[in-house]
C-alpha positions as CSV (number, residue, x, y, z in Angstrom):
1,X,54.5,15.1,78.9
2,X,57.9,16.8,79.0
3,X,58.4,18.9,82.1
4,X,58.2,22.6,81.6
5,X,61.1,25.1,82.3
6,X,61.9,26.1,85.9
7,X,60.2,29.3,86.7
8,X,62.4,31.8,88.6
9,X,61.2,34.6,90.7
10,X,63.1,37.8,89.9
11,X,65.0,37.6,93.1
12,X,65.9,34.0,92.4
13,X,67.3,34.8,89.0
14,X,69.1,37.8,90.3
15,X,70.8,35.8,93.0
16,X,71.7,33.0,90.5
17,X,73.4,35.4,88.1
18,X,75.1,37.0,91.1
19,X,76.5,33.5,92.3
20,X,77.8,32.9,88.7
21,X,79.6,36.2,88.5
22,X,81.2,35.7,92.1
23,X,82.5,32.1,91.2
24,X,84.2,33.6,88.1
25,X,87.9,34.3,89.4
26,X,88.6,36.8,86.6
27,X,85.8,39.0,87.5
28,X,86.8,39.1,91.1
29,X,90.0,41.0,90.4
30,X,89.4,43.0,87.3
31,X,91.1,46.2,86.0
32,X,89.0,48.6,83.9
33,X,90.1,51.8,82.1
34,X,87.6,54.5,81.3
35,X,86.3,58.0,81.8
36,X,84.5,59.0,85.0
37,X,81.0,60.5,84.7
38,X,77.9,60.9,86.9
39,X,80.6,61.5,89.7
40,X,78.7,61.7,93.1
41,X,80.2,61.7,96.7
42,X,77.5,60.7,99.1
43,X,77.0,62.1,102.5
44,X,77.8,58.5,103.7
45,X,81.3,58.7,102.5
46,X,80.7,56.3,99.7
47,X,81.6,57.2,96.1
48,X,79.2,56.4,93.1
49,X,80.3,56.9,89.6
50,X,80.1,55.6,86.0
51,X,83.0,54.4,83.9
52,X,82.4,54.8,80.1
53,X,84.1,54.6,76.7
54,X,82.9,55.2,73.2
55,X,80.6,52.0,73.4
56,X,79.6,51.2,76.9
57,X,79.0,52.2,80.5
58,X,79.9,50.4,83.7
59,X,78.3,51.5,87.1
60,X,80.8,51.7,89.9
61,X,80.9,52.1,93.6
62,X,83.7,52.6,96.1
63,X,83.1,52.3,99.7
64,X,84.1,55.0,102.2
65,X,87.3,53.4,103.6
66,X,88.7,53.1,100.2
67,X,87.6,56.7,99.2
68,X,89.5,58.0,102.3
69,X,92.6,56.2,101.1
70,X,92.7,58.2,97.6
71,X,95.1,60.8,97.3
72,X,92.8,62.8,95.0
73,X,89.2,63.8,94.4
74,X,87.6,62.4,91.4
75,X,85.8,64.6,88.8
76,X,83.7,64.2,85.7
77,X,85.7,63.6,82.6
78,X,88.7,62.3,84.4
79,X,90.4,59.2,82.9
80,X,91.3,56.5,85.3
81,X,92.2,52.8,85.9
82,X,90.0,51.1,88.3
83,X,90.7,47.9,90.1
84,X,88.0,45.8,91.8
85,X,85.5,43.0,91.6
86,X,82.3,42.6,89.5
87,X,79.1,41.6,91.4
88,X,75.5,42.1,91.1
89,X,73.5,44.8,93.0
90,X,70.4,42.7,93.9
91,X,67.9,45.5,94.6
92,X,68.3,47.2,91.2
93,X,69.2,43.9,89.3
94,X,72.4,45.3,87.7
95,X,76.1,44.3,87.8
96,X,78.6,46.9,88.9
97,X,82.2,47.3,89.7
98,X,83.2,47.5,93.4
99,X,86.3,49.6,93.1
100,X,89.2,49.2,95.4
101,X,91.7,51.4,94.0
102,X,91.7,54.2,91.4
103,X,94.9,55.4,89.4
104,X,94.5,58.8,87.5
105,X,95.9,58.4,84.0
106,X,98.2,61.1,82.3
107,X,99.4,62.4,85.7
108,X,100.3,60.8,89.0
109,X,97.8,60.6,91.8
110,X,100.0,62.8,94.0
111,X,100.5,65.4,91.4
112,X,96.6,65.4,90.6
113,X,95.9,65.8,94.4
114,X,98.5,68.6,94.5
115,X,96.8,70.5,91.6
116,X,93.3,70.1,93.1
117,X,94.5,71.3,96.5
118,X,96.3,74.3,94.9
119,X,93.1,75.4,93.0
120,X,91.0,75.0,96.1
121,X,93.2,77.1,98.3
122,X,93.9,79.6,95.7
123,X,90.0,80.2,95.3
124,X,89.9,80.6,99.1
125,X,92.4,83.5,98.9
126,X,95.1,81.7,101.0
127,X,97.7,82.6,98.3
128,X,96.8,86.2,97.9
129,X,99.6,88.8,98.5
130,X,97.4,91.0,100.4
131,X,97.5,88.4,103.3
132,X,101.2,87.9,103.2
133,X,103.0,89.7,106.4
134,X,106.4,91.5,106.1
135,X,109.1,89.9,108.2
136,X,111.1,91.9,110.7
137,X,114.2,93.6,109.5
138,X,116.4,92.0,112.5
139,X,114.5,89.1,113.9
140,X,115.0,88.6,117.6
141,X,114.0,84.9,117.7
142,X,113.7,82.3,114.8
143,X,112.1,79.0,115.3
144,X,113.5,76.4,112.8
145,X,111.1,73.5,112.1
146,X,113.2,70.7,110.6
147,X,114.7,67.2,111.1
148,X,117.5,67.4,113.8
149,X,119.5,64.8,112.0
150,X,119.8,66.4,108.5
151,X,122.1,69.1,107.2
152,X,119.5,71.8,107.0
153,X,119.7,72.8,110.6
154,X,123.6,73.0,110.6
155,X,123.5,74.9,107.1
156,X,120.8,77.5,108.6
157,X,122.7,78.1,111.7
158,X,125.9,78.6,110.0
159,X,124.7,80.9,107.4
160,X,122.8,83.0,109.9
161,X,125.5,83.1,112.2
162,X,128.1,84.3,109.7
163,X,125.7,87.0,108.6
164,X,124.5,88.3,112.1
165,X,126.2,86.5,115.1
166,X,124.0,85.9,118.3
167,X,120.8,85.4,116.7
168,X,118.3,83.4,119.0
169,X,117.6,80.2,117.0
170,X,115.3,77.4,118.5
171,X,115.4,74.1,116.6
172,X,112.0,72.5,116.9
173,X,112.3,68.8,115.7
174,X,109.7,68.1,112.9
175,X,109.1,65.2,110.6
176,X,109.7,66.2,107.1
177,X,108.9,63.1,105.4
178,X,106.5,60.1,105.5
179,X,103.0,59.5,106.5
180,X,103.2,61.3,109.8
181,X,104.8,64.5,108.3
182,X,101.7,66.4,108.0
183,X,100.6,65.9,111.7
184,X,104.0,66.5,112.9
185,X,104.4,69.8,111.0
186,X,101.1,71.1,112.3
187,X,102.0,70.1,115.8
188,X,105.5,71.8,115.4
189,X,103.8,75.0,114.1
190,X,101.6,75.0,117.2
191,X,104.5,74.6,119.6
192,X,106.6,77.2,117.9
193,X,103.8,79.7,118.5
194,X,104.2,79.3,122.4
195,X,108.1,79.9,122.4
196,X,108.8,83.2,124.0
197,X,110.5,85.8,121.8
198,X,109.9,84.1,118.6
199,X,109.1,86.6,115.6
200,X,109.7,84.4,112.6
201,X,109.1,80.5,111.9
202,X,111.2,78.7,109.3
203,X,109.7,75.4,107.8
204,X,112.7,73.8,106.1
205,X,113.9,70.5,104.6
206,X,116.5,69.7,101.9
207,X,115.6,68.5,98.4
208,X,113.8,65.3,97.4
209,X,111.2,63.7,95.1
210,X,107.8,64.9,94.8
211,X,106.7,61.9,96.8
212,X,109.1,62.7,99.5
213,X,108.0,66.4,99.7
214,X,104.4,65.5,99.7
215,X,104.0,66.0,103.5
216,X,104.2,69.8,102.6
217,X,101.3,69.6,100.2
218,X,98.8,68.7,102.9
219,X,95.7,70.8,103.4
220,X,96.1,70.7,107.3
221,X,99.6,72.0,107.0
222,X,98.4,74.8,104.6
223,X,95.8,76.0,106.9
224,X,98.1,75.8,109.9
225,X,100.6,78.0,108.1
226,X,97.8,80.5,107.2
227,X,96.4,80.6,110.7
228,X,100.0,81.3,112.3
229,X,100.1,84.7,114.0
230,X,103.7,84.6,113.5
231,X,105.2,85.1,109.9
232,X,106.2,81.8,108.4
233,X,109.0,81.2,105.9
234,X,108.8,78.2,103.7
235,X,112.2,76.7,102.6
236,X,111.6,73.3,101.3
237,X,113.6,71.4,98.7
238,X,115.5,73.0,95.9
239,X,115.0,76.1,94.0
240,X,112.9,74.2,91.3
241,X,110.7,72.5,93.8
242,X,107.3,74.0,94.8
243,X,104.8,72.8,97.4
244,X,101.5,74.0,98.9
245,X,103.4,75.3,101.9
246,X,105.4,77.7,99.5
247,X,102.4,79.3,98.3
248,X,100.7,79.8,101.6
249,X,103.8,81.0,103.4
250,X,104.4,84.7,103.9
251,X,107.7,84.2,102.2
252,X,109.2,81.5,100.0
253,X,112.9,80.7,100.0
254,X,114.5,78.4,97.2
255,X,116.6,76.7,99.7
256,X,117.1,76.5,103.5
257,X,120.4,78.4,103.1
258,X,118.7,81.0,101.1
259,X,116.1,81.4,103.9
260,X,118.9,82.3,106.4
261,X,120.1,84.9,103.9
262,X,116.6,86.4,103.3
263,X,115.7,86.4,107.0
264,X,118.9,87.5,108.8
265,X,120.5,90.6,107.5
266,X,124.2,90.9,106.9
267,X,125.8,92.7,110.0
268,X,128.7,94.0,107.8
269,X,126.4,95.4,105.1
270,X,124.3,97.0,107.8
271,X,127.3,98.5,109.4
272,X,128.4,99.8,106.2
273,X,125.1,101.3,105.3
274,X,125.0,102.9,108.9
275,X,128.4,104.5,108.1
276,X,127.2,106.0,104.9
277,X,124.1,107.1,106.6
278,X,125.9,108.7,109.3
279,X,128.1,110.5,106.6
280,X,124.9,111.7,104.8
281,X,123.5,113.1,108.1
282,X,126.8,114.8,108.9
283,X,126.8,116.4,105.5
284,X,123.2,117.3,105.7
285,X,123.7,118.9,109.2
286,X,126.7,120.8,108.0
287,X,124.8,122.0,105.1
288,X,121.9,123.3,107.3
289,X,124.4,125.0,109.6
290,X,126.0,127.0,106.8
291,X,122.7,127.9,105.2
292,X,121.5,129.0,108.7
293,X,124.7,131.3,109.2
294,X,124.0,132.7,105.7
295,X,120.4,133.4,106.7
296,X,121.4,135.0,110.0
297,X,124.1,137.2,108.3
298,X,121.5,138.7,105.8
299,X,119.1,139.3,108.8
300,X,121.6,141.1,110.6
301,X,122.4,143.2,107.6
302,X,118.9,144.3,107.3
303,X,118.4,148.1,108.1
304,X,115.6,147.4,110.6
305,X,118.4,145.6,112.8
306,X,121.1,148.1,112.1
307,X,119.0,151.1,112.8
308,X,115.4,150.2,114.2
309,X,114.5,154.1,114.5
310,X,114.8,154.4,110.7
311,X,112.0,151.6,110.3
312,X,109.9,153.4,113.1
313,X,110.2,156.8,111.5
314,X,109.1,155.3,108.1
315,X,106.1,153.6,109.6
316,X,105.1,157.0,111.2
317,X,105.3,158.6,107.9
318,X,103.3,156.0,106.3
319,X,100.6,156.5,109.0
320,X,100.6,160.2,108.3
321,X,100.2,159.6,104.5
322,X,97.4,157.1,105.1
323,X,95.6,159.5,107.5
324,X,95.6,162.2,104.8
325,X,94.2,159.9,102.2
326,X,91.5,158.6,104.5
327,X,90.6,162.4,105.3
328,X,90.6,163.3,101.7
329,X,88.3,160.4,100.8
330,X,85.9,161.2,103.6
331,X,85.7,164.8,102.5
332,X,84.9,163.7,98.8
333,X,82.2,161.4,100.0
334,X,80.6,164.1,102.2
335,X,80.7,166.6,99.3
336,X,79.0,163.9,97.0
337,X,76.3,163.3,99.8
338,X,75.6,167.1,100.1
339,X,75.0,167.3,96.3
340,X,72.7,164.6,96.3
341,X,70.9,166.1,99.2
342,X,70.3,169.4,97.4
343,X,69.0,167.6,94.4
344,X,66.5,165.8,96.7
345,X,65.5,169.0,98.2
346,X,64.8,170.7,94.9
347,X,62.5,167.9,93.9
348,X,60.6,168.1,97.2
349,X,60.2,171.9,96.9
350,X,58.7,171.5,93.4
351,X,56.2,169.1,94.8
352,X,55.3,171.2,97.8
353,X,51.8,172.4,97.6
354,X,52.4,175.7,99.3
355,X,54.6,176.7,96.2
356,X,51.6,175.9,93.9
357,X,49.2,178.0,96.1
358,X,51.6,180.9,95.8
359,X,51.0,181.1,92.1
360,X,47.4,181.8,92.4
361,X,45.9,178.3,92.8
362,X,43.8,177.3,95.8
363,X,42.5,174.2,97.6
364,X,38.8,173.4,98.3
365,X,38.3,170.9,101.2
366,X,35.4,169.7,103.3
367,X,35.5,171.5,106.6
368,X,34.2,168.4,108.6
369,X,37.3,166.1,107.8
370,X,39.7,168.3,105.6
371,X,39.0,166.0,102.7
372,X,40.0,167.5,99.2
373,X,37.1,168.3,96.8
374,X,38.5,168.0,93.2
375,X,35.1,168.7,91.3
376,X,32.5,171.5,91.2
377,X,29.8,168.8,91.4
378,X,31.3,167.6,94.8
379,X,31.6,171.1,96.2
380,X,27.9,172.0,95.2
381,X,26.6,169.3,97.4
382,X,28.4,170.7,100.5
383,X,26.9,173.2,102.9
384,X,30.1,174.9,103.7
385,X,33.6,174.8,101.9
386,X,37.1,175.7,103.2
387,X,39.1,177.4,100.4
388,X,42.7,177.6,101.2
389,X,45.0,180.2,99.7
390,X,48.7,180.8,100.0
391,X,48.2,183.3,102.9
392,X,45.2,181.7,104.7
393,X,41.8,179.9,104.4
394,X,38.2,181.3,103.8
395,X,34.9,179.6,104.8
396,X,32.4,179.9,102.0
397,X,28.8,178.4,101.1
398,X,28.1,177.2,97.5
399,X,25.0,178.9,95.7
400,X,25.1,177.1,92.3
């Protein structure tokens, strides 16, 4: 009998396929282009994602140390070129790409990282104009953070000295290029805060490529600028260059020389302004004196000041006139009140019972309590009656 086929366990077959793939030199360094989907940054620091095109999908993983070296953060829909090796994940029995590097397509990695950080910080409000601080008109002390060997420091000191000599400028040597630039800038910002008398910090460097200016696009630098208690001026590159530091700083200058012109006022211009202001103050003061003299002359020409007794006599006459008017008004009110009183008295007299009795009428009352008996029936029941006339009262007894 012919021997049957070898029966693999799942584990054995998976390892066999894995060994075949690992022996293939082409698959150990492969470059794949595709669109990222199922993007997931694990809490362990590893990055899991899928590369896909119109026809297929490829599972991918990038270990934490490789992720930390990326200049940008991946997102779903991003087109990238991944370089790595193909191997089998035994537990799931599936092959996947173990990515070593990722290259964004369409834009460079640095520019992509720049845009991502810009959106993040803008959403947090670090670029908001409301948090920008106003620089002092004449700074007492300026901390210049730049390379001590470049022309930036010389140009800044020259321009500021020409505009206002004697300004206190402290040069803080700062790396402005290379891998160590972000940490060096953060350190220099912290150092500048501790220098006595500093009320403006200038972060400056000359022009360069986007890569050379990348140290100013670091998140740690942006947050250090935002946290500085002293206003920060960003003067990085040329007028067309923009960095994250420019957006976060309290003031952005297109060049280091322009920063000196924006920070330090022109002493000659200030002197000319003060002279004009002095002239305006003099003219204003003179005008006030002239108007004051005219007001004083008008006041002195008033009759009350020329002959005060005239004003007193006029006021006395006014008092007499007012007294007469008040007396007349009181008299008219008293007369009106007397007339109203007479009317009331007339009405009361008409209602007085005594006047009615004088016309021949009488009042019949009960002797015990003086109650009025208005009917004959009530009077008939009484043993005695009081009959009141206008001139007296008689006691009587009813018979029928």
